[in-house]
mmCIF file as gemmi writes it, N, C-alpha and C atoms, coordinates in Angstrom:
data_model
loop_
_atom_site.group_PDB
_atom_site.id
_atom_site.type_symbol
_atom_site.label_atom_id
_atom_site.label_alt_id
_atom_site.label_comp_id
_atom_site.label_asym_id
_atom_site.label_entity_id
_atom_site.label_seq_id
_atom_site.pdbx_PDB_ins_code
_atom_site.Cartn_x
_atom_site.Cartn_y
_atom_site.Cartn_z
_atom_site.occupancy
_atom_site.B_iso_or_equiv
_atom_site.pdbx_formal_charge
_atom_site.auth_seq_id
_atom_site.auth_asym_id
_atom_site.pdbx_PDB_model_num
ATOM 1 N N . MET Axp A 1 ? 51.093 -28.356 -20.572 1 0 ? 1 A 1
ATOM 2 C CA . MET Axp A 1 ? 50.039 -27.567 -20.1 1 0 ? 1 A 1
ATOM 3 C C . MET Axp A 1 ? 48.837 -28.488 -20.035 1 0 ? 1 A 1
ATOM 4 N N . HIS Axp A 2 ? 48.625 -29.544 -20.977 1 0 ? 2 A 1
ATOM 5 C CA . HIS Axp A 2 ? 47.431 -30.365 -20.795 1 0 ? 2 A 1
ATOM 6 C C . HIS Axp A 2 ? 47.411 -31.209 -19.475 1 0 ? 2 A 1
ATOM 7 N N . ARG Axp A 3 ? 48.532 -31.352 -18.893 1 0 ? 3 A 1
ATOM 8 C CA . ARG Axp A 3 ? 48.723 -32.149 -17.564 1 0 ? 3 A 1
ATOM 9 C C . ARG Axp A 3 ? 48.035 -31.328 -16.517 1 0 ? 3 A 1
ATOM 10 N N . MET Axp A 4 ? 48.026 -29.992 -16.416 1 0 ? 4 A 1
ATOM 11 C CA . MET Axp A 4 ? 47.42 -29.312 -15.535 1 0 ? 4 A 1
ATOM 12 C C . MET Axp A 4 ? 45.866 -29.539 -15.296 1 0 ? 4 A 1
ATOM 13 N N . PHE Axp A 5 ? 45.184 -29.92 -16.255 1 0 ? 5 A 1
ATOM 14 C CA . PHE Axp A 5 ? 43.857 -30.108 -16.141 1 0 ? 5 A 1
ATOM 15 C C . PHE Axp A 5 ? 43.501 -31.54 -15.746 1 0 ? 5 A 1
ATOM 16 N N . CYS Axp A 6 ? 44.399 -32.361 -15.592 1 0 ? 6 A 1
ATOM 17 C CA . CYS Axp A 6 ? 44.337 -33.675 -15.034 1 0 ? 6 A 1
ATOM 18 C C . CYS Axp A 6 ? 44.01 -33.776 -13.644 1 0 ? 6 A 1
ATOM 19 N N . ARG Axp A 7 ? 44.469 -32.672 -12.924 1 0 ? 7 A 1
ATOM 20 C CA . ARG Axp A 7 ? 44.321 -32.725 -11.464 1 0 ? 7 A 1
ATOM 21 C C . ARG Axp A 7 ? 43.654 -31.254 -11.182 1 0 ? 7 A 1
ATOM 22 N N . PRO Axp A 8 ? 42.368 -31.454 -10.984 1 0 ? 8 A 1
ATOM 23 C CA . PRO Axp A 8 ? 41.547 -30.089 -10.693 1 0 ? 8 A 1
ATOM 24 C C . PRO Axp A 8 ? 42.083 -29.315 -9.434 1 0 ? 8 A 1
ATOM 25 N N . GLY Axp A 9 ? 42.511 -30.184 -8.539 1 0 ? 9 A 1
ATOM 26 C CA . GLY Axp A 9 ? 43.035 -29.299 -7.312 1 0 ? 9 A 1
ATOM 27 C C . GLY Axp A 9 ? 44.199 -28.472 -7.653 1 0 ? 9 A 1
ATOM 28 N N . ARG Axp A 10 ? 45.118 -28.946 -8.432 1 0 ? 10 A 1
ATOM 29 C CA . ARG Axp A 10 ? 46.161 -28.118 -8.82 1 0 ? 10 A 1
ATOM 30 C C . ARG Axp A 10 ? 45.924 -26.921 -9.791 1 0 ? 10 A 1
ATOM 31 N N . SER Axp A 11 ? 44.789 -27.132 -10.636 1 0 ? 11 A 1
ATOM 32 C CA . SER Axp A 11 ? 44.458 -25.942 -11.528 1 0 ? 11 A 1
ATOM 33 C C . SER Axp A 11 ? 43.797 -24.913 -10.669 1 0 ? 11 A 1
ATOM 34 N N . LEU Axp A 12 ? 43.068 -25.494 -9.538 1 0 ? 12 A 1
ATOM 35 C CA . LEU Axp A 12 ? 42.35 -24.413 -8.678 1 0 ? 12 A 1
ATOM 36 C C . LEU Axp A 12 ? 43.347 -23.619 -7.943 1 0 ? 12 A 1
ATOM 37 N N . ALA Axp A 13 ? 44.422 -24.391 -7.357 1 0 ? 13 A 1
ATOM 38 C CA . ALA Axp A 13 ? 45.599 -23.721 -6.742 1 0 ? 13 A 1
ATOM 39 C C . ALA Axp A 13 ? 46.242 -22.698 -7.68 1 0 ? 13 A 1
ATOM 40 N N . ALA Axp A 14 ? 46.383 -23.064 -9.032 1 0 ? 14 A 1
ATOM 41 C CA . ALA Axp A 14 ? 47.11 -22.234 -9.846 1 0 ? 14 A 1
ATOM 42 C C . ALA Axp A 14 ? 46.271 -20.888 -10.166 1 0 ? 14 A 1
ATOM 43 N N . ALA Axp A 15 ? 44.984 -21.063 -10.362 1 0 ? 15 A 1
ATOM 44 C CA . ALA Axp A 15 ? 43.953 -19.979 -10.501 1 0 ? 15 A 1
ATOM 45 C C . ALA Axp A 15 ? 44.043 -19.163 -9.319 1 0 ? 15 A 1
ATOM 46 N N . GLY Axp A 16 ? 43.891 -19.726 -8.095 1 0 ? 16 A 1
ATOM 47 C CA . GLY Axp A 16 ? 44.025 -18.834 -6.898 1 0 ? 16 A 1
ATOM 48 C C . GLY Axp A 16 ? 45.236 -18.236 -6.756 1 0 ? 16 A 1
ATOM 49 N N . LEU Axp A 17 ? 46.413 -18.747 -7.047 1 0 ? 17 A 1
ATOM 50 C CA . LEU Axp A 17 ? 47.601 -17.997 -6.973 1 0 ? 17 A 1
ATOM 51 C C . LEU Axp A 17 ? 47.641 -16.736 -7.987 1 0 ? 17 A 1
ATOM 52 N N . LEU Axp A 18 ? 47.189 -17.049 -9.189 1 0 ? 18 A 1
ATOM 53 C CA . LEU Axp A 18 ? 47.155 -15.862 -10.139 1 0 ? 18 A 1
ATOM 54 C C . LEU Axp A 18 ? 46.152 -14.846 -9.711 1 0 ? 18 A 1
ATOM 55 N N . LEU Axp A 19 ? 45.08 -15.31 -8.985 1 0 ? 19 A 1
ATOM 56 C CA . LEU Axp A 19 ? 44.162 -14.142 -8.522 1 0 ? 19 A 1
ATOM 57 C C . LEU Axp A 19 ? 44.928 -13.357 -7.418 1 0 ? 19 A 1
ATOM 58 N N . LEU Axp A 20 ? 45.619 -14.131 -6.63 1 0 ? 20 A 1
ATOM 59 C CA . LEU Axp A 20 ? 46.354 -13.419 -5.517 1 0 ? 20 A 1
ATOM 60 C C . LEU Axp A 20 ? 47.371 -12.538 -6.16 1 0 ? 20 A 1
ATOM 61 N N . LEU Axp A 21 ? 48.228 -13.019 -7.077 1 0 ? 21 A 1
ATOM 62 C CA . LEU Axp A 21 ? 49.278 -12.123 -7.658 1 0 ? 21 A 1
ATOM 63 C C . LEU Axp A 21 ? 48.453 -10.98 -8.461 1 0 ? 21 A 1
ATOM 64 N N . ALA Axp A 22 ? 47.467 -11.142 -9.061 1 0 ? 22 A 1
ATOM 65 C CA . ALA Axp A 22 ? 46.823 -10.004 -9.7 1 0 ? 22 A 1
ATOM 66 C C . ALA Axp A 22 ? 46.2 -8.958 -8.641 1 0 ? 22 A 1
ATOM 67 N N . GLY Axp A 23 ? 46.006 -9.366 -7.478 1 0 ? 23 A 1
ATOM 68 C CA . GLY Axp A 23 ? 45.548 -8.404 -6.533 1 0 ? 23 A 1
ATOM 69 C C . GLY Axp A 23 ? 44.137 -8.304 -6.493 1 0 ? 23 A 1
ATOM 70 N N . CYS Axp A 24 ? 43.352 -9.397 -7.046 1 0 ? 24 A 1
ATOM 71 C CA . CYS Axp A 24 ? 41.914 -9.388 -7.19 1 0 ? 24 A 1
ATOM 72 C C . CYS Axp A 24 ? 41.168 -8.079 -7.609 1 0 ? 24 A 1
ATOM 73 N N . GLY Axp A 25 ? 41.698 -7.53 -8.585 1 0 ? 25 A 1
ATOM 74 C CA . GLY Axp A 25 ? 41.14 -6.358 -9.186 1 0 ? 25 A 1
ATOM 75 C C . GLY Axp A 25 ? 41.751 -5.029 -8.593 1 0 ? 25 A 1
ATOM 76 N N . GLN Axp A 26 ? 42.863 -5.07 -7.813 1 0 ? 26 A 1
ATOM 77 C CA . GLN Axp A 26 ? 43.317 -3.895 -7.126 1 0 ? 26 A 1
ATOM 78 C C . GLN Axp A 26 ? 43.839 -3.006 -8.293 1 0 ? 26 A 1
ATOM 79 N N . THR Axp A 27 ? 43.393 -1.684 -8.161 1 0 ? 27 A 1
ATOM 80 C CA . THR Axp A 27 ? 43.84 -0.881 -9.192 1 0 ? 27 A 1
ATOM 81 C C . THR Axp A 27 ? 45.124 -0.016 -8.87 1 0 ? 27 A 1
ATOM 82 N N . GLY Axp A 28 ? 45.434 0.215 -7.492 1 0 ? 28 A 1
ATOM 83 C CA . GLY Axp A 28 ? 46.559 0.951 -6.962 1 0 ? 28 A 1
ATOM 84 C C . GLY Axp A 28 ? 47.807 0.043 -6.951 1 0 ? 28 A 1
ATOM 85 N N . PRO Axp A 29 ? 48.802 0.551 -6.434 1 0 ? 29 A 1
ATOM 86 C CA . PRO Axp A 29 ? 50.097 -0.152 -6.254 1 0 ? 29 A 1
ATOM 87 C C . PRO Axp A 29 ? 49.94 -1.351 -5.272 1 0 ? 29 A 1
ATOM 88 N N . LEU Axp A 30 ? 50.735 -2.484 -5.486 1 0 ? 30 A 1
ATOM 89 C CA . LEU Axp A 30 ? 50.587 -3.629 -4.722 1 0 ? 30 A 1
ATOM 90 C C . LEU Axp A 30 ? 50.954 -3.363 -3.175 1 0 ? 30 A 1
ATOM 91 N N . TYR Axp A 31 ? 52.045 -2.28 -3.029 1 0 ? 31 A 1
ATOM 92 C CA . TYR Axp A 31 ? 52.413 -2.007 -1.67 1 0 ? 31 A 1
ATOM 93 C C . TYR Axp A 31 ? 52.14 -0.559 -1.462 1 0 ? 31 A 1
ATOM 94 N N . LEU Axp A 32 ? 51.441 -0.326 -0.307 1 0 ? 32 A 1
ATOM 95 C CA . LEU Axp A 32 ? 51.215 1.131 0.113 1 0 ? 32 A 1
ATOM 96 C C . LEU Axp A 32 ? 51.83 1.26 1.466 1 0 ? 32 A 1
ATOM 97 N N . PRO Axp A 33 ? 52.777 2.334 1.665 1 0 ? 33 A 1
ATOM 98 C CA . PRO Axp A 33 ? 53.45 2.22 2.912 1 0 ? 33 A 1
ATOM 99 C C . PRO Axp A 33 ? 52.359 2.803 4.056 1 0 ? 33 A 1
ATOM 100 N N . PRO Axp A 34 ? 52.555 2.504 5.169 1 0 ? 34 A 1
ATOM 101 C CA . PRO Axp A 34 ? 51.606 2.971 6.343 1 0 ? 34 A 1
ATOM 102 C C . PRO Axp A 34 ? 51.682 4.396 6.307 1 0 ? 34 A 1
ATOM 103 N N . PRO Axp A 35 ? 50.56 4.986 6.744 1 0 ? 35 A 1
ATOM 104 C CA . PRO Axp A 35 ? 50.126 6.546 6.688 1 0 ? 35 A 1
ATOM 105 C C . PRO Axp A 35 ? 51.291 7.267 7.496 1 0 ? 35 A 1
ATOM 106 N N . GLU Axp A 36 ? 51.823 6.646 8.569 1 0 ? 36 A 1
ATOM 107 C CA . GLU Axp A 36 ? 52.804 7.453 9.362 1 0 ? 36 A 1
ATOM 108 C C . GLU Axp A 36 ? 54.304 7.227 8.825 1 0 ? 36 A 1
ATOM 109 N N . ALA Axp A 37 ? 54.434 6.485 7.94 1 0 ? 37 A 1
ATOM 110 C CA . ALA Axp A 37 ? 55.807 6.303 7.23 1 0 ? 37 A 1
ATOM 111 C C . ALA Axp A 37 ? 56.036 7.299 6.195 1 0 ? 37 A 1
ATOM 112 N N . PRO Axp A 38 ? 57.069 7.985 6.088 1 0 ? 38 A 1
ATOM 113 C CA . PRO Axp A 38 ? 57.36 8.895 4.954 1 0 ? 38 A 1
ATOM 114 C C . PRO Axp A 38 ? 57.402 7.995 3.598 1 0 ? 38 A 1
ATOM 115 N N . ALA Axp A 39 ? 56.903 8.807 2.45 1 0 ? 39 A 1
ATOM 116 C CA . ALA Axp A 39 ? 56.91 8.108 1.17 1 0 ? 39 A 1
ATOM 117 C C . ALA Axp A 39 ? 58.408 7.932 0.67 1 0 ? 39 A 1
ATOM 118 N N . THR Axp A 40 ? 59.371 8.845 1.071 1 0 ? 40 A 1
ATOM 119 C CA . THR Axp A 40 ? 60.733 8.526 0.615 1 0 ? 40 A 1
ATOM 120 C C . THR Axp A 40 ? 61.55 8.427 1.893 1 0 ? 40 A 1
ATOM 121 N N . PRO Axp A 41 ? 62.634 7.747 1.808 1 0 ? 41 A 1
ATOM 122 C CA . PRO Axp A 41 ? 63.553 7.521 2.953 1 0 ? 41 A 1
ATOM 123 C C . PRO Axp A 41 ? 64.06 8.681 3.426 1 0 ? 41 A 1
ATOM 124 N N . PRO Axp A 42 ? 64.236 8.947 4.716 1 0 ? 42 A 1
ATOM 125 C CA . PRO Axp A 42 ? 64.899 10.149 4.943 1 0 ? 42 A 1
ATOM 126 C C . PRO Axp A 42 ? 66.309 10.385 4.659 1 0 ? 42 A 1
ATOM 127 N N . VAL Axp A 43 ? 66.684 11.605 4.323 1 0 ? 43 A 1
ATOM 128 C CA . VAL Axp A 43 ? 68.114 11.744 3.85 1 0 ? 43 A 1
ATOM 129 C C . VAL Axp A 43 ? 68.942 11.91 5.222 1 0 ? 43 A 1
ATOM 130 N N . ALA Axp A 44 ? 69.951 11.298 5.103 1 0 ? 44 A 1
ATOM 131 C CA . ALA Axp A 44 ? 70.96 11.306 6.374 1 0 ? 44 A 1
ATOM 132 C C . ALA Axp A 44 ? 71.525 12.723 6.43 1 0 ? 44 A 1
ATOM 133 N N . GLU Axp A 45 ? 71.605 13.248 7.567 1 0 ? 45 A 1
ATOM 134 C CA . GLU Axp A 45 ? 72.138 14.464 7.698 1 0 ? 45 A 1
ATOM 135 C C . GLU Axp A 45 ? 73.666 14.485 7.873 1 0 ? 45 A 1
ATOM 136 N N . PRO Axp A 46 ? 74.341 15.524 7.158 1 0 ? 46 A 1
ATOM 137 C CA . PRO Axp A 46 ? 75.825 15.376 7.455 1 0 ? 46 A 1
ATOM 138 C C . PRO Axp A 46 ? 76.24 15.624 8.868 1 0 ? 46 A 1
ATOM 139 N N . PRO Axp A 47 ? 77.32 14.936 9.308 1 0 ? 47 A 1
ATOM 140 C CA . PRO Axp A 47 ? 77.771 15.197 10.699 1 0 ? 47 A 1
ATOM 141 C C . PRO Axp A 47 ? 78.297 16.634 11.071 1 0 ? 47 A 1
ATOM 142 N N . PRO Axp A 48 ? 78.122 17.088 12.228 1 0 ? 48 A 1
ATOM 143 C CA . PRO Axp A 48 ? 78.403 18.4 12.46 1 0 ? 48 A 1
ATOM 144 C C . PRO Axp A 48 ? 79.949 18.631 12.352 1 0 ? 48 A 1
ATOM 145 N N . PRO Axp A 49 ? 80.288 19.758 11.992 1 0 ? 49 A 1
ATOM 146 C CA . PRO Axp A 49 ? 81.849 20.035 11.754 1 0 ? 49 A 1
ATOM 147 C C . PRO Axp A 49 ? 82.62 19.948 12.97 1 0 ? 49 A 1
ATOM 148 N N . VAL Axp A 50 ? 83.723 19.321 12.903 1 0 ? 50 A 1
ATOM 149 C CA . VAL Axp A 50 ? 84.558 19.161 14.134 1 0 ? 50 A 1
ATOM 150 C C . VAL Axp A 50 ? 85.539 20.299 14.297 1 0 ? 50 A 1
ATOM 151 N N . PRO Axp A 51 ? 85.454 21.058 15.467 1 0 ? 51 A 1
ATOM 152 C CA . PRO Axp A 51 ? 86.321 22.151 15.624 1 0 ? 51 A 1
ATOM 153 C C . PRO Axp A 51 ? 87.749 21.843 15.585 1 0 ? 51 A 1
ATOM 154 N N . SER Axp A 52 ? 88.495 22.59 14.743 1 0 ? 52 A 1
ATOM 155 C CA . SER Axp A 52 ? 89.982 22.159 14.766 1 0 ? 52 A 1
ATOM 156 C C . SER Axp A 52 ? 90.801 22.918 16.022 1 0 ? 52 A 1
ATOM 157 N N . VAL Axp A 53 ? 91.597 22.095 16.528 1 0 ? 53 A 1
ATOM 158 C CA . VAL Axp A 53 ? 92.308 22.47 17.628 1 0 ? 53 A 1
ATOM 159 C C . VAL Axp A 53 ? 93.77 22.846 17.256 1 0 ? 53 A 1
ATOM 160 N N . PRO Axp A 54 ? 93.963 24.185 17.454 1 0 ? 54 A 1
ATOM 161 C CA . PRO Axp A 54 ? 95.546 24.608 16.883 1 0 ? 54 A 1
ATOM 162 C C . PRO Axp A 54 ? 96.687 23.809 17.889 1 0 ? 54 A 1
């Protein structure tokens, strides 16, 4: 860990990466679906029944 402070550029990059991963103080979820997209995936409808031919 002490080698990280030998190169200030790398420590700044690591700090920036941590801020990016933390969401910069974002309190909500990291991913919000677009408003037009449904919150849950649509359930596939069953196929229509095939009429039986005698």
